[in-house]
C-alpha positions in Angstrom: -6.4 -79.9 72.6 -9.2 -82.3 72.2 -10.9 -81.6 68.5 -14.5 -82.9 68.1 -15.3 -83.8 64.8 -18.4 -85.4 63.3 -19.6 -86.6 59.5 -23.2 -86.5 60.1 -25.2 -84.8 57.3 -28.9 -85.3 58.3 -31.2 -83.0 56.7 -33.6 -83.3 59.3 -31.3 -82.1 62.0 -28.7 -79.8 60.2 -28.2 -77.1 60.7 -31.5 -77.1 62.6 -33.9 -79.8 63.8 -36.7 -80.2 61.1 -38.8 -82.9 61.9 -42.3 -82.0 62.1 -43.6 -80.5 58.5 -47.2 -79.3 57.8 -49.0 -81.9 59.2 -48.3 -81.2 62.9 -49.5 -77.6 63.0 -52.9 -78.5 61.1 -53.2 -81.2 63.7 -52.5 -78.9 66.6 -54.8 -76.3 65.0 -57.8 -78.8 64.4 -57.4 -80.5 67.8 -57.7 -77.0 69.5 -60.4 -76.2 67.4 -62.4 -79.2 68.1 -61.4 -78.8 71.9 -63.0 -75.1 71.8 -66.3 -76.5 70.1 -66.6 -79.1 72.9 -65.9 -76.3 75.7 -68.6 -74.2 74.1 -71.3 -77.1 73.6 -70.6 -78.1 77.4 -71.2 -74.8 78.7 -74.3 -74.2 76.3 -75.7 -77.5 77.2 -75.3 -76.6 81.3 -77.1 -73.5 80.2 -80.1 -75.0 78.3 -80.7 -78.3 80.0 -84.3 -78.5 81.4 -85.2 -75.0 81.3 -84.6 -73.8 77.5 -85.4 -75.9 74.3 -82.3 -77.6 72.7 -83.2 -75.9 69.6 -81.7 -72.6 70.9 -78.5 -74.2 71.8 -76.0 -72.6 69.3 -73.4 -75.2 70.4 -75.2 -78.2 70.7 -75.4 -78.3 67.0 -71.6 -78.5 66.5 -70.6 -82.0 67.5 -70.9 -83.2 63.9 -68.8 -80.5 62.5 -66.1 -81.2 65.4 -66.6 -84.8 64.5 -65.5 -84.1 61.0 -62.6 -81.6 61.7 -61.2 -83.9 64.0 -61.1 -86.8 61.8 -59.0 -84.3 59.5 -56.7 -83.6 62.3 -55.9 -87.3 62.7 -55.7 -87.7 59.1 -52.6 -84.9 59.4 -51.2 -86.7 62.2 -51.3 -90.4 60.4 -49.4 -88.5 57.3 -46.9 -87.5 59.5 -46.1 -91.3 61.1 -42.8 -92.6 59.8 -44.2 -96.5 60.7 -48.1 -96.1 59.7 -48.8 -99.8 59.9 -48.0 -99.7 63.5 -50.1 -97.2 64.7 -52.5 -99.6 66.6 -49.6 -100.6 68.7 -49.8 -97.1 70.7 -53.2 -98.5 72.2 -51.4 -101.9 73.5 -50.3 -100.1 76.5 -50.6 -96.7 78.5 -47.6 -94.8 79.4 -48.4 -92.3 82.4 -45.2 -90.1 81.9 -45.7 -89.6 78.4 -47.9 -86.9 76.9 -48.4 -88.6 73.7 -49.7 -91.7 75.4 -52.2 -89.2 77.4 -53.3 -87.4 74.1 -53.8 -90.8 71.9 -56.3 -92.1 74.7 -57.6 -89.0 75.1 -58.7 -88.8 71.6 -60.2 -92.3 71.7 -62.6 -90.7 74.4 -63.4 -87.4 72.5 -65.2 -89.4 69.7 -67.8 -91.1 71.7 -68.6 -88.0 73.3 -69.0 -86.0 70.2 -71.4 -88.7 68.7 -73.2 -88.7 71.7 -73.7 -85.2 71.6 -74.8 -85.2 68.1 -77.9 -87.5 69.1 -79.3 -84.1 70.6 -80.1 -82.8 67.2 -79.3 -85.8 64.9 -83.1 -86.3 64.0 -83.4 -82.6 63.0 -80.0 -82.6 61.3 -80.5 -85.7 59.0 -84.3 -86.3 59.2 -84.1 -89.2 56.5 -81.7 -91.2 59.1 -84.5 -90.6 61.9 -87.0 -92.1 59.7 -84.8 -95.1 58.4 -83.4 -95.9 61.7 -86.1 -95.4 64.3 -83.7 -96.3 67.1 -81.9 -93.2 66.3 -84.8 -91.0 67.0 -85.7 -92.9 70.0 -82.4 -92.6 71.5 -82.3 -88.9 70.6 -85.8 -88.4 72.3 -84.7 -90.2 75.5 -81.4 -88.2 75.7 -83.3 -84.6 75.1 -85.9 -85.7 77.8 -83.3 -86.3 80.6 -81.6 -83.1 81.7 -79.4 -85.0 84.2 -77.6 -87.0 81.1 -77.5 -83.5 79.4 -75.4 -82.4 82.3 -73.1 -85.3 82.5 -72.8 -85.2 78.7 -72.0 -81.6 79.4 -69.4 -82.0 82.0 -67.8 -84.8 79.6 -67.5 -82.3 76.7 -66.0 -79.5 79.1 -63.8 -81.8 80.6 -62.3 -83.4 77.6 -62.5 -80.1 75.6 -60.1 -78.6 78.1 -57.9 -81.8 78.3 -57.6 -81.9 74.6 -56.9 -78.2 74.0 -54.4 -78.0 76.8 -52.7 -81.2 75.5 -51.8 -79.6 72.3 -49.6 -77.2 73.9 -48.3 -79.8 76.2 -47.1 -82.1 73.6 -44.5 -79.3 72.6 -44.1 -78.0 76.5 -42.2 -81.2 77.8 -39.4 -81.3 75.0 -36.9 -79.5 77.1 -34.3 -79.9 74.1 -36.5 -77.1 72.4 -36.5 -74.1 74.8 -38.9 -72.1 72.9 -41.5 -74.7 73.7 -40.1 -75.2 77.2 -42.7 -72.8 78.7 -45.7 -73.7 81.1 -47.7 -70.9 79.2 -48.1 -73.1 75.9 -51.1 -75.0 77.1 -53.2 -72.4 78.1 -52.1 -70.5 75.3 -53.4 -73.3 72.7 -56.4 -73.6 74.7 -57.7 -70.1 74.7 -56.7 -70.0 70.8 -58.7 -72.9 70.1 -61.7 -71.3 72.1 -61.1 -68.2 69.9 -61.1 -70.3 67.0 -64.0 -72.4 68.0 -66.4 -69.4 68.4 -65.1 -67.7 65.2 -65.9 -71.2 63.3 -69.3 -71.5 65.0 -70.2 -67.7 64.3 -69.1 -68.5 60.3 -70.8 -71.6 60.0 -74.2 -69.9 61.4 -73.7 -67.0 58.8 -73.5 -69.3 55.9 -76.4 -71.1 57.1 -78.6 -68.1 57.5 -77.6 -66.9 53.7 -79.0 -68.8 50.6 -76.8 -70.9 48.7 -74.3 -68.8 46.2 -75.4 -69.4 42.6 -72.2 -71.5 42.0 -71.6 -75.4 42.3 -69.1 -75.3 44.7 -70.5 -72.4 46.7 -74.1 -74.6 46.9 -72.0 -77.6 47.8 -70.5 -76.0 51.0 -73.8 -74.5 52.0 -75.1 -77.7 51.9 -72.5 -79.3 53.6 -72.4 -76.6 56.6 -76.3 -76.8 56.9 -76.1 -80.9 57.3 -73.7 -80.2 59.9 -74.9 -77.3 61.7 -78.6 -77.0 61.5 -80.6 -74.6 63.4 -77.4 -72.2 64.1 -77.6 -69.0 66.3 -79.8 -66.5 66.2 -79.0 -62.9 66.4 -78.6 -62.6 70.1 -76.5 -65.8 70.1 -74.2 -64.4 67.3 -73.6 -61.3 69.6 -72.7 -63.7 72.7 -70.3 -65.4 70.6 -68.6 -62.3 69.5 -68.6 -61.1 73.0 -67.0 -64.5 74.1 -64.5 -64.5 71.0 -63.5 -60.8 72.4 -62.6 -62.0 75.8 -60.8 -65.3 74.4 -58.8 -63.0 72.5 -57.8 -61.0 75.2 -56.6 -63.7 77.3 -54.7 -65.0 74.5 -52.9 -61.8 73.8 -52.2 -61.6 77.7 -50.9 -65.4 78.0 -48.6 -64.3 74.9 -47.3 -61.3 76.9 -46.5 -63.6 79.5 -44.8 -66.0 77.7 -42.5 -63.6 76.5 -41.9 -62.3 79.8 -41.0 -65.6 81.2 -38.9 -66.7 78.2 -36.8 -63.1 78.4 -36.5 -63.6 82.3 -35.0 -66.9 81.9 -31.8 -68.9 80.8 -29.6 -67.8 77.7 -30.9 -70.6 75.8 -34.6 -69.3 76.2 -33.5 -65.7 75.5 -31.9 -66.8 72.4 -35.2 -68.7 71.6 -37.7 -65.8 71.9 -35.4 -63.6 69.9 -36.5 -65.9 67.3 -40.2 -64.3 67.4 -39.3 -60.8 68.4 -36.8 -59.8 65.8 -35.6 -62.8 64.2 -36.7 -64.8 61.3 -40.0 -65.5 62.5 -40.8 -62.4 63.6 -42.5 -60.9 60.9 -45.1 -63.9 60.5 -45.5 -63.7 64.1 -46.3 -60.0 64.7 -48.1 -59.6 61.4 -50.2 -63.0 61.1 -50.5 -63.7 64.7 -50.9 -60.8 66.7 -52.0 -58.1 64.4 -54.4 -60.2 61.8 -55.0 -62.9 64.1 -55.9 -61.1 67.6 -56.0 -57.1 67.4 -57.5 -56.4 64.1 -60.6 -59.0 64.7 -60.7 -58.1 68.8 -60.9 -54.2 67.2 -63.6 -55.3 64.3 -65.7 -57.1 66.9 -65.7 -54.3 69.4 -67.0 -52.1 66.8 -69.7 -54.4 65.6 -70.8 -55.1 69.4 -71.2 -51.0 69.7 -72.9 -51.1 66.0 -70.3 -48.7 64.7 -69.3 -51.0 61.9 -71.5 -53.2 59.8 -71.4 -57.0 60.9 -69.2 -59.2 58.3 -67.7 -62.7 58.5 -64.2 -60.9 58.2 -63.0 -61.1 62.0 -63.9 -64.8 62.3 -61.8 -65.4 59.1 -58.9 -63.4 60.4 -59.2 -65.6 64.3 -59.0 -68.5 62.2 -56.1 -67.5 60.0 -54.4 -66.1 63.2 -54.7 -69.3 64.8 -53.5 -71.7 62.3 -50.6 -69.1 62.0 -49.6 -69.5 65.6 -49.2 -73.2 65.6 -47.3 -73.1 62.1 -44.9 -70.3 63.9 -44.6 -72.0 67.0 -43.8 -75.3 65.4 -41.4 -74.0 63.2 -39.5 -71.6 65.7 -39.6 -74.2 68.5 -37.7 -76.7 65.7 -35.2 -73.9 65.1 -34.4 -73.0 68.7 -31.7 -75.1 70.3 -29.6 -75.3 73.7 -27.2 -72.6 73.8 -23.7 -73.3 74.8 -22.5 -71.6 77.6 -18.7 -71.0 78.6 -17.8 -72.7 82.0 -14.9 -70.5 83.6 
């Protein structure tokens, strides 16, 4: 008899993998959120460049907010690193076969595109900055008068946004030893979840801007921050357009979840055991309630009722979508680490 024994007792591996904590779901959520905001901004730039005033472009005003959110996501990722002093070494090389290498360089490209996009409305967002630094106002004016440059910037936002959104899923998908993550649906799922969350956040921020500041120090500070980051947000018709877009994104997200389940349940024993974690296992309650019900079905129903004017418009659907977005990442990261390759008897 061949007996294999081990004295290993690593709390990060036994009884199951637990290497990634809260920082990674937060990073994936904020990265997907920024990716969705970039895609929405790019699409709206294409719609407005050369034939409509940029002041009416709801998504052109979001780069500053996206810039702040991306920095918060990078902070969460930095906190997860074991050797924080050597993070700079990632940019000394480019590894084509490494999703993390692609993602690292992709993030470097996203930052200047966000800042360039912010120039379209920077004088209106921060008038004092434009008055003190004349070159900022001149750069903004020059960019705003060049439809061709705006279109290039729009396509950069769309391309990098799609790449960033899919990357957040591919980052998990390439880890074959975690069967729950080993599905090609994960990239598109995180992309459309990010688009839905982005539409919800822009919609939510626009409502905060239109309302007067609450009579509290915290409420006033929040309102002032949102107004500085998202000036001139959407009018009623653009808010309705965001709602319709969000309904579509949620529908696609729900379809992708169904396809992911079909693919995993019709695959190997390891994949079937992994998806059972979400169907009836320890993560099932959070997944079905937090992601499917609260994050998709309920806000979709409320938004459809709002569009048909059967219920009053509120910020509830947008808040629920954001809760569902972060919960999806939290569940997928946690359940994915819990999943493992199942031993199969060989005759």
